[in-house]
KEKE-3310 file (N, C-alpha, C; in steps of 0.2 Angstrom, whole numbers, plus 5000, padded with zeros to 4 digits):
npx = (5076:5070:5066:5064:5059:5046:5029:5026:5039:5041:5032:5036:5048:5045:5039:5049:5059:5068:5081:5078:5085:5090:5097:5097:5095:5082:5083:5084:5097:5111:5117:5132:5137:5136:5148:5153:5144:5140:5132:5126:5111:5097:5087:5090:5086:5081:5089:5082:5086:5100:5107:5103:5109:5122:5123:5120:5130:5140:5138:5139:5153:5158:5153:5140:5128:5113:5103:5100:5090:5077:5063:5046:5037:5024:5027:5028:5025:5028:5013:5014:5027:5033:5044:5051:5045:5051:5047:5047:5050:5045:5043:5027:5012:4997:4979:4967:4957:4951:4946:4934:4926:4913:4905:4907:4900:4887:4884:4885:4872:4863:4865:4859:4861:4864:4867:4857:4863:4876:4877:4876:4884:4898:4902:4899:4904:4918:4918:4917:4928:4937:4953:4966:4972:4986:4992:5002:5016:5032:5037:5041:5032:5016:5003:5009:5012:5005:5014:5025:5040:5051:5068:5074:5067:5057:5044:5027:5018:5003:4997:4984:4981:4987:4986:4989:5002:5009:5009:5015:5027:5032:5034:5030:5018:5018:5018:5014:5021:5031:5045:5047:5039:5046:5057:5053:5055:5050:5049:5051:5044:5054:5065:5072:5071:5058:5055:5047:5040:5046:5036:5023:5005:4994:4987:4974:4969:4967:4958:4947:4945:4938:4924:4925:4937:4934:4926:4935:4933:4936:4939:4932:4916:4907:4892:4887:4894:4888:4874:4875:4880:4878:4882:4869:4869:4880:4892:4901:4914:4913:4926:4929:4923:4931:4939:4937:4924:4924:4934:4929:4918:4924:4931:4921:4913:4923:4925:4912:4903:4893:4887:4895:4888:4872:4865:4871:4876:4882:4893:4898:4914:4921:4930:4945:4944:4950:4948:4957:4962:4958:4969:4979:4992:4993:4984:4972:4959:4944:4944:4934:4928:4928:4919:4907:4906:4903:4893:4885:4881:4870:4866:4877:4876:4864:4868:4877:4869:4861:4869:4879:4887:4878:4873:4883:4892:4906:4911:4916)
npy = (5119:5135:5150:5162:5160:5153:5149:5139:5136:5148:5148:5137:5142:5153:5146:5139:5149:5153:5162:5174:5171:5179:5174:5174:5185:5198:5197:5184:5177:5170:5179:5189:5185:5171:5162:5152:5150:5163:5175:5166:5160:5154:5146:5142:5147:5135:5123:5122:5114:5113:5121:5117:5103:5106:5112:5101:5092:5100:5099:5086:5084:5090:5081:5082:5077:5069:5062:5057:5059:5058:5068:5070:5084:5097:5113:5131:5140:5153:5156:5160:5160:5148:5149:5145:5150:5161:5160:5173:5181:5196:5214:5222:5233:5235:5234:5235:5224:5215:5222:5228:5218:5214:5224:5224:5211:5215:5225:5218:5211:5219:5216:5208:5193:5183:5167:5164:5157:5160:5172:5169:5158:5155:5169:5174:5165:5169:5182:5180:5173:5183:5191:5203:5214:5214:5226:5232:5230:5225:5229:5237:5241:5249:5257:5270:5271:5283:5287:5295:5295:5302:5302:5306:5307:5297:5301:5300:5303:5303:5307:5315:5318:5325:5339:5343:5337:5343:5357:5355:5350:5359:5356:5353:5342:5331:5318:5303:5291:5279:5281:5295:5300:5296:5304:5315:5325:5329:5342:5339:5342:5341:5345:5337:5327:5320:5305:5295:5279:5264:5256:5249:5249:5235:5228:5224:5233:5245:5240:5238:5250:5255:5261:5275:5279:5279:5290:5300:5304:5309:5321:5327:5326:5325:5325:5317:5305:5301:5300:5288:5278:5266:5255:5249:5237:5224:5213:5197:5184:5169:5167:5180:5182:5181:5192:5205:5207:5206:5215:5227:5228:5229:5241:5250:5249:5252:5265:5272:5265:5257:5245:5242:5238:5233:5223:5209:5198:5182:5172:5155:5147:5143:5130:5121:5105:5095:5101:5111:5129:5139:5145:5158:5154:5140:5136:5129:5127:5127:5136:5150:5156:5145:5137:5145:5146:5132:5128:5140:5156:5158:5145:5142:5152:5148:5136:5139:5147:5138:5131:5124:5136:5146:5145:5148:5138:5127:5124:5111)
npz = (4826:4821:4826:4820:4808:4804:4809:4819:4823:4829:4839:4847:4850:4859:4869:4874:4877:4867:4858:4845:4830:4816:4804:4790:4776:4771:4757:4755:4757:4765:4779:4782:4794:4794:4791:4783:4773:4768:4759:4750:4741:4750:4745:4731:4714:4701:4707:4721:4732:4734:4743:4755:4754:4755:4768:4776:4772:4777:4791:4793:4791:4803:4812:4818:4814:4818:4811:4793:4781:4767:4767:4762:4761:4761:4754:4755:4739:4726:4717:4704:4698:4703:4713:4728:4744:4758:4775:4787:4801:4807:4811:4812:4809:4817:4816:4828:4828:4836:4846:4842:4838:4843:4839:4825:4823:4826:4816:4806:4806:4798:4785:4770:4764:4749:4743:4757:4768:4770:4778:4792:4792:4783:4783:4795:4804:4801:4806:4820:4823:4821:4820:4826:4814:4803:4795:4788:4775:4769:4756:4740:4731:4733:4743:4752:4770:4781:4792:4801:4810:4824:4824:4835:4847:4846:4844:4836:4821:4813:4797:4789:4776:4760:4760:4774:4776:4767:4773:4786:4782:4773:4760:4743:4737:4724:4720:4726:4727:4734:4733:4732:4743:4753:4754:4761:4775:4792:4804:4821:4837:4847:4841:4834:4818:4809:4801:4787:4791:4783:4778:4767:4763:4767:4752:4754:4762:4755:4745:4754:4757:4747:4745:4750:4744:4730:4728:4732:4745:4762:4757:4745:4737:4747:4749:4739:4742:4756:4751:4744:4752:4765:4751:4740:4734:4731:4723:4722:4721:4731:4737:4741:4754:4764:4761:4752:4755:4769:4773:4768:4777:4789:4789:4787:4798:4807:4804:4801:4809:4803:4792:4776:4764:4759:4752:4746:4734:4732:4723:4717:4712:4696:4693:4687:4678:4687:4699:4702:4703:4690:4678:4668:4667:4668:4659:4660:4655:4645:4629:4629:4618:4609:4615:4614:4600:4598:4606:4607:4615:4623:4627:4635:4644:4651:4655:4665:4674:4679:4687:4701:4705:4706:4719:4727:4728:4722:4705:4695)
capx = (5071:5072:5060:5063:5057:5040:5025:5027:5045:5040:5028:5040:5053:5042:5038:5056:5062:5074:5082:5076:5091:5089:5104:5095:5092:5076:5085:5084:5103:5114:5121:5139:5139:5136:5154:5154:5139:5139:5129:5123:5105:5095:5083:5092:5081:5084:5089:5081:5089:5106:5110:5101:5114:5129:5123:5120:5138:5144:5137:5142:5160:5158:5151:5135:5122:5110:5101:5099:5085:5073:5056:5042:5031:5022:5031:5025:5028:5024:5009:5016:5033:5035:5049:5050:5044:5053:5043:5052:5047:5047:5038:5021:5008:4991:4972:4964:4950:4947:4942:4927:4923:4906:4901:4907:4895:4881:4883:4883:4865:4860:4866:4856:4865:4861:4862:4856:4868:4883:4877:4878:4889:4905:4904:4897:4910:4924:4918:4918:4936:4942:4959:4969:4974:4992:4990:5008:5019:5039:5038:5042:5026:5010:5002:5014:5008:5007:5016:5031:5043:5056:5073:5078:5063:5052:5037:5024:5013:5000:4995:4977:4980:4992:4987:4992:5009:5012:5008:5020:5034:5035:5036:5025:5019:5014:5018:5013:5025:5037:5053:5046:5037:5051:5062:5050:5056:5045:5052:5048:5044:5060:5071:5074:5067:5053:5055:5042:5041:5047:5031:5017:4999:4992:4982:4967:4966:4965:4951:4942:4944:4935:4918:4928:4942:4931:4923:4939:4930:4931:4941:4927:4910:4904:4885:4886:4895:4883:4869:4877:4883:4881:4880:4863:4870:4887:4892:4908:4914:4913:4932:4929:4920:4936:4944:4933:4917:4926:4938:4925:4914:4928:4933:4915:4911:4927:4924:4905:4899:4888:4890:4897:4883:4865:4863:4876:4875:4889:4893:4904:4920:4921:4936:4946:4941:4953:4947:4962:4960:4960:4975:4982:4998:4992:4979:4968:4952:4943:4944:4927:4926:4926:4912:4902:4905:4901:4886:4881:4882:4864:4867:4882:4874:4859:4872:4881:4865:4858:4875:4881:4890:4873:4872:4890:4896:4911:4909:4922)
capy = (5125:5142:5154:5167:5158:5149:5150:5133:5137:5154:5146:5133:5146:5157:5142:5137:5155:5153:5168:5173:5173:5180:5173:5176:5192:5199:5195:5176:5175:5170:5185:5188:5181:5164:5163:5147:5151:5170:5178:5161:5160:5148:5142:5145:5144:5129:5118:5124:5110:5113:5123:5112:5098:5108:5112:5094:5090:5103:5096:5079:5085:5092:5076:5085:5075:5063:5057:5061:5056:5062:5068:5074:5088:5103:5119:5137:5143:5158:5153:5163:5158:5143:5150:5143:5157:5160:5163:5177:5184:5203:5218:5224:5238:5231:5236:5231:5221:5211:5227:5230:5212:5214:5229:5220:5206:5219:5229:5212:5209:5222:5214:5203:5189:5178:5163:5166:5153:5164:5177:5166:5152:5156:5176:5174:5161:5172:5187:5177:5172:5189:5193:5209:5213:5216:5231:5234:5226:5227:5230:5243:5244:5249:5264:5272:5272:5290:5288:5298:5295:5306:5298:5307:5305:5292:5304:5298:5307:5301:5312:5313:5320:5328:5346:5342:5335:5350:5362:5355:5349:5365:5353:5352:5335:5330:5311:5299:5284:5278:5285:5302:5303:5294:5309:5320:5324:5333:5344:5337:5346:5340:5348:5331:5326:5314:5301:5291:5272:5262:5250:5251:5246:5229:5229:5223:5239:5249:5237:5238:5258:5258:5266:5281:5282:5281:5297:5305:5305:5315:5328:5329:5323:5323:5324:5311:5299:5300:5298:5281:5274:5260:5253:5245:5231:5222:5205:5195:5177:5166:5168:5186:5182:5183:5196:5211:5208:5207:5222:5233:5228:5230:5248:5254:5248:5255:5273:5274:5261:5254:5240:5245:5237:5231:5217:5205:5191:5178:5167:5150:5148:5139:5127:5117:5098:5092:5105:5117:5136:5141:5150:5158:5150:5132:5135:5122:5128:5127:5143:5152:5157:5139:5135:5150:5144:5125:5127:5146:5159:5157:5138:5143:5155:5143:5130:5142:5149:5132:5127:5126:5142:5151:5144:5149:5132:5127:5120:5109)
capz = (4826:4819:4828:4815:4800:4804:4815:4823:4827:4833:4845:4852:4853:4864:4875:4877:4878:4863:4854:4837:4826:4809:4799:4783:4775:4767:4750:4754:4756:4772:4781:4783:4800:4793:4787:4777:4767:4767:4752:4747:4742:4754:4740:4724:4708:4697:4712:4728:4738:4734:4748:4760:4754:4757:4775:4778:4771:4782:4798:4793:4792:4810:4816:4821:4811:4821:4805:4786:4776:4763:4770:4758:4764:4758:4756:4750:4732:4723:4712:4698:4695:4706:4717:4736:4748:4765:4780:4789:4806:4805:4814:4808:4812:4817:4817:4834:4826:4841:4851:4839:4836:4845:4834:4818:4822:4827:4810:4800:4805:4794:4778:4767:4759:4744:4747:4765:4773:4770:4783:4798:4791:4781:4785:4802:4808:4801:4811:4826:4824:4818:4824:4824:4806:4801:4788:4784:4771:4769:4750:4737:4728:4738:4745:4758:4776:4782:4798:4803:4817:4825:4825:4841:4853:4844:4843:4830:4819:4807:4792:4786:4769:4756:4762:4780:4776:4763:4777:4790:4780:4769:4753:4738:4735:4717:4718:4732:4727:4740:4732:4732:4749:4759:4755:4764:4782:4795:4811:4828:4844:4851:4838:4829:4812:4808:4794:4786:4791:4776:4776:4763:4766:4764:4747:4755:4766:4749:4743:4759:4757:4739:4746:4752:4739:4723:4729:4736:4752:4765:4753:4740:4735:4753:4748:4735:4746:4760:4747:4742:4758:4762:4745:4741:4732:4728:4721:4720:4722:4738:4740:4744:4760:4769:4759:4751:4759:4775:4774:4767:4782:4794:4789:4787:4805:4812:4803:4801:4813:4800:4786:4769:4760:4762:4749:4743:4730:4732:4717:4717:4708:4691:4693:4681:4678:4693:4705:4703:4701:4683:4677:4662:4667:4667:4652:4662:4654:4637:4626:4630:4611:4606:4619:4611:4593:4598:4609:4608:4621:4627:4630:4640:4650:4653:4659:4671:4679:4683:4690:4708:4706:4708:4726:4730:4727:4716:4699:4691)
cpx = (5074:5066:5058:5060:5051:5036:5025:5034:5045:5037:5032:5046:5051:5042:5044:5061:5069:5076:5080:5082:5090:5096:5103:5092:5085:5077:5086:5091:5106:5117:5129:5142:5139:5142:5155:5149:5136:5137:5126:5115:5102:5090:5084:5087:5085:5085:5089:5083:5096:5110:5109:5107:5120:5129:5123:5127:5142:5144:5140:5150:5162:5156:5144:5127:5119:5107:5100:5095:5080:5066:5052:5037:5029:5025:5028:5029:5024:5020:5010:5021:5036:5041:5046:5049:5048:5049:5048:5048:5049:5041:5032:5017:5001:4984:4969:4957:4946:4943:4936:4924:4915:4902:4902:4901:4887:4879:4881:4876:4861:4860:4863:4860:4861:4867:4863:4861:4874:4883:4880:4884:4896:4907:4904:4903:4916:4924:4920:4925:4940:4947:4962:4973:4981:4991:4997:5012:5027:5040:5039:5036:5020:5009:5006:5009:5010:5009:5023:5034:5050:5062:5076:5073:5057:5045:5034:5020:5009:4996:4988:4976:4986:4993:4990:4999:5012:5013:5014:5027:5037:5036:5030:5025:5015:5014:5018:5017:5030:5043:5052:5044:5042:5057:5060:5051:5052:5048:5048:5048:5051:5066:5074:5070:5064:5054:5050:5044:5042:5041:5026:5011:4997:4987:4975:4964:4964:4958:4945:4940:4940:4929:4921:4932:4939:4928:4928:4937:4935:4934:4936:4921:4906:4896:4884:4889:4890:4877:4869:4880:4878:4878:4873:4864:4878:4887:4899:4908:4914:4919:4933:4926:4924:4941:4939:4928:4919:4930:4934:4920:4918:4929:4927:4912:4915:4926:4917:4900:4892:4891:4892:4892:4878:4864:4869:4875:4883:4888:4899:4909:4920:4929:4938:4943:4943:4952:4952:4959:4962:4965:4977:4989:4998:4987:4975:4960:4950:4942:4936:4924:4924:4920:4906:4900:4902:4894:4882:4881:4876:4864:4873:4880:4868:4863:4875:4875:4860:4863:4876:4883:4884:4871:4878:4893:4901:4908:4916:4921)
cpy = (5132:5147:5159:5166:5153:5150:5144:5134:5143:5152:5143:5137:5150:5152:5140:5143:5155:5159:5167:5176:5174:5180:5173:5182:5192:5197:5188:5174:5175:5176:5183:5185:5173:5163:5158:5147:5158:5171:5172:5161:5153:5144:5145:5142:5139:5123:5121:5120:5110:5115:5119:5106:5100:5109:5106:5091:5093:5101:5089:5080:5087:5087:5078:5082:5069:5058:5060:5057:5060:5062:5073:5078:5094:5109:5125:5139:5149:5154:5155:5159:5151:5143:5148:5149:5156:5164:5167:5182:5192:5208:5221:5229:5234:5236:5232:5229:5218:5216:5230:5224:5212:5218:5227:5215:5210:5222:5223:5210:5212:5220:5208:5199:5184:5174:5166:5163:5156:5169:5174:5161:5155:5164:5176:5171:5165:5178:5185:5175:5177:5190:5200:5209:5217:5220:5233:5228:5229:5226:5237:5246:5244:5256:5265:5273:5279:5291:5290:5297:5298:5301:5300:5305:5299:5294:5301:5302:5304:5307:5310:5315:5324:5336:5347:5340:5341:5355:5361:5353:5354:5362:5353:5345:5333:5322:5307:5293:5285:5281:5292:5305:5301:5299:5315:5320:5330:5336:5342:5342:5346:5343:5343:5332:5320:5312:5296:5284:5269:5257:5253:5247:5239:5231:5229:5229:5244:5246:5238:5246:5260:5262:5273:5284:5282:5287:5302:5308:5305:5322:5331:5324:5321:5321:5318:5305:5297:5298:5290:5276:5273:5259:5249:5238:5230:5214:5203:5187:5175:5167:5175:5187:5183:5188:5202:5212:5210:5214:5228:5234:5231:5238:5252:5254:5252:5264:5275:5270:5259:5249:5244:5244:5233:5224:5214:5199:5188:5172:5161:5151:5142:5136:5123:5109:5095:5096:5111:5124:5136:5146:5151:5154:5143:5131:5129:5124:5128:5135:5145:5153:5150:5136:5139:5147:5137:5125:5134:5149:5158:5150:5139:5147:5152:5138:5133:5144:5144:5128:5128:5133:5148:5150:5145:5143:5132:5123:5118:5109)
cpz = (4825:4820:4823:4808:4801:4810:4820:4827:4831:4840:4850:4855:4859:4870:4878:4878:4874:4860:4847:4833:4819:4805:4792:4782:4771:4759:4750:4754:4764:4773:4782:4788:4799:4788:4782:4772:4766:4760:4748:4747:4746:4750:4734:4718:4703:4701:4719:4733:4738:4740:4754:4760:4757:4764:4779:4778:4777:4789:4799:4795:4800:4815:4821:4818:4815:4816:4799:4782:4772:4766:4765:4762:4760:4759:4752:4745:4730:4717:4705:4694:4698:4711:4724:4739:4755:4770:4784:4796:4806:4810:4810:4813:4811:4818:4823:4833:4832:4847:4849:4837:4837:4840:4827:4817:4822:4820:4804:4800:4800:4787:4776:4762:4755:4741:4755:4770:4774:4776:4790:4798:4789:4783:4792:4806:4807:4805:4818:4828:4822:4823:4822:4817:4806:4794:4785:4781:4769:4761:4747:4734:4733:4740:4752:4764:4779:4789:4798:4810:4818:4827:4832:4847:4852:4844:4837:4827:4813:4803:4789:4779:4767:4759:4769:4780:4772:4769:4783:4788:4775:4761:4749:4736:4728:4716:4725:4732:4732:4739:4732:4740:4755:4760:4759:4772:4785:4802:4816:4833:4848:4848:4833:4822:4812:4801:4794:4787:4784:4773:4771:4766:4763:4758:4749:4759:4761:4746:4748:4760:4751:4740:4746:4746:4732:4723:4731:4742:4757:4761:4748:4740:4742:4753:4744:4739:4751:4757:4746:4746:4764:4755:4745:4739:4729:4727:4720:4722:4729:4741:4744:4751:4766:4767:4758:4754:4766:4777:4773:4774:4788:4795:4789:4795:4809:4811:4804:4806:4810:4794:4780:4764:4763:4759:4746:4740:4730:4727:4719:4712:4703:4692:4687:4683:4685:4699:4706:4701:4694:4683:4670:4661:4665:4661:4654:4661:4647:4635:4626:4622:4608:4609:4615:4604:4593:4600:4608:4614:4626:4630:4636:4646:4654:4658:4666:4676:4682:4686:4697:4710:4708:4716:4730:4732:4721:4711:4695:4684)
residu = (ILE:ALA:PRO:GLY:PHE:GLY:GLU:ASP:ASP:MET:ASN:LEU:GLY:LYS:GLU:LYS:ASN:LEU:PRO:ILE:ILE:LYS:HIS:VAL:GLY:LEU:ASP:GLY:ARG:PHE:LYS:ASP:GLU:VAL:VAL:ASP:PHE:ALA:GLY:ARG:GLU:VAL:LYS:PRO:ARG:GLY:ASP:ASN:LYS:SER:THR:ASP:LYS:LEU:VAL:VAL:ALA:TYR:LEU:LYS:GLN:LYS:ASP:LEU:VAL:PHE:ALA:ASP:PHE:LYS:TYR:THR:HIS:SER:TYR:PRO:HIS:CYS:TRP:ARG:CYS:ASP:SER:PRO:LEU:LEU:ASN:TYR:ALA:THR:SER:SER:TRP:PHE:ILE:LYS:VAL:GLU:ALA:ILE:LYS:GLU:LYS:LEU:MET:THR:THR:ALA:LYS:GLU:ILE:ASN:TRP:VAL:PRO:GLY:HIS:ILE:LYS:SER:GLY:ARG:PHE:GLY:ASN:TRP:LEU:GLU:GLY:ALA:ARG:ASP:TRP:SER:ILE:SER:ARG:GLN:ARG:TYR:TRP:GLY:SER:VAL:MET:PRO:ILE:TRP:ILE:CYS:GLU:LYS:CYS:SER:GLU:ARG:LYS:VAL:PHE:GLY:GLY:ILE:ALA:GLU:LEU:GLU:GLU:ILE:SER:GLY:LYS:LYS:ILE:GLU:ASP:LEU:HIS:LYS:GLN:PHE:VAL:ASP:GLN:ILE:GLU:VAL:PRO:CYS:GLN:CYS:GLY:GLY:MET:MET:LYS:ARG:ILE:PRO:ASP:VAL:LEU:ASP:CYS:TRP:PHE:GLU:SER:GLY:SER:MET:PRO:TYR:ALA:GLN:GLU:HIS:TYR:PRO:PHE:ALA:ASN:LYS:GLU:LYS:PHE:GLU:ARG:ASN:PHE:PRO:ALA:GLN:PHE:ILE:ALA:GLU:GLY:VAL:ASP:GLN:THR:ARG:CYS:TRP:PHE:TYR:TYR:MET:HIS:LEU:LEU:ALA:THR:ALA:ILE:ASN:GLU:SER:PRO:ALA:TYR:ILE:ASN:VAL:ILE:VAL:ASN:GLY:ILE:VAL:LEU:ALA:GLU:ASP:GLY:LYS:LYS:MET:SER:LYS:LYS:LEU:ARG:ASN:TYR:PRO:ASP:PRO:HIS:GLU:MET:PHE:ASP:LYS:TYR:GLY:ALA:ASP:ALA:MET:ARG:TYR:TYR:LEU:ILE:THR:SER:PRO:VAL:MET:LYS:ALA:ASN:ASP:LEU:LYS)
# end
């Protein structure tokens, strides 16, 4: 059991009061403390089981193996390059979604869904089970989180915009990318210096902020924003019920105590013949131009508007 590397392990570790030992770094390699395997990749590309075999052989030498057999099970992979992914326990910043769950469900009543069953079904069920939202990511690319912490007294400050940060730091800010913002230090009341936390925002926080960000609100276009919020109409695929639709609704409820949109049309997803998601990588779809040339664009259009996707169901 490795409580630092998986949800089930973490839960059992808490139950049995086991320590969380992080013997693998965020680079996917064993740390120096793991003397016999220091620096070795846990899941090397090309042969991602090679390190597992070495560990088993090492344990056999020590007469510590109870049993050794092959066991086939699912494992997370990057859907772009097929590299194995590592679960890794880490600290995170959260939004207290559960504290406003009732309000989320109240403002959702104002939204008209097409098809109608999404309202109390897929979307309503998701709201009922809403949990606190981890909004931080430990990556390089992303919008920086505007939180500074004092190294001396641990005082925290959240900045609401560039102007405020410039005024307090005394620095001119022309680029908000991580490598520039991380250099900015802010004096603390205790005499120490405050540095920005290294985390960036979950990209869905940015997507959910679209109604405000597209108008640079509240720094500009106040009247235009208020005229057009909430949106009269939006549309997206059914997979966004738990993504864009949800995060826009969450932020609008938290900030404005209103829904972000009044009418939403949801379409299903066109999948490959075997039910897999279509992708450029797999090329598991017919060339649209061939379809247009063979059957005509209008026939193709009619085929799609009479298909299950119009009722938010999938079409193979």
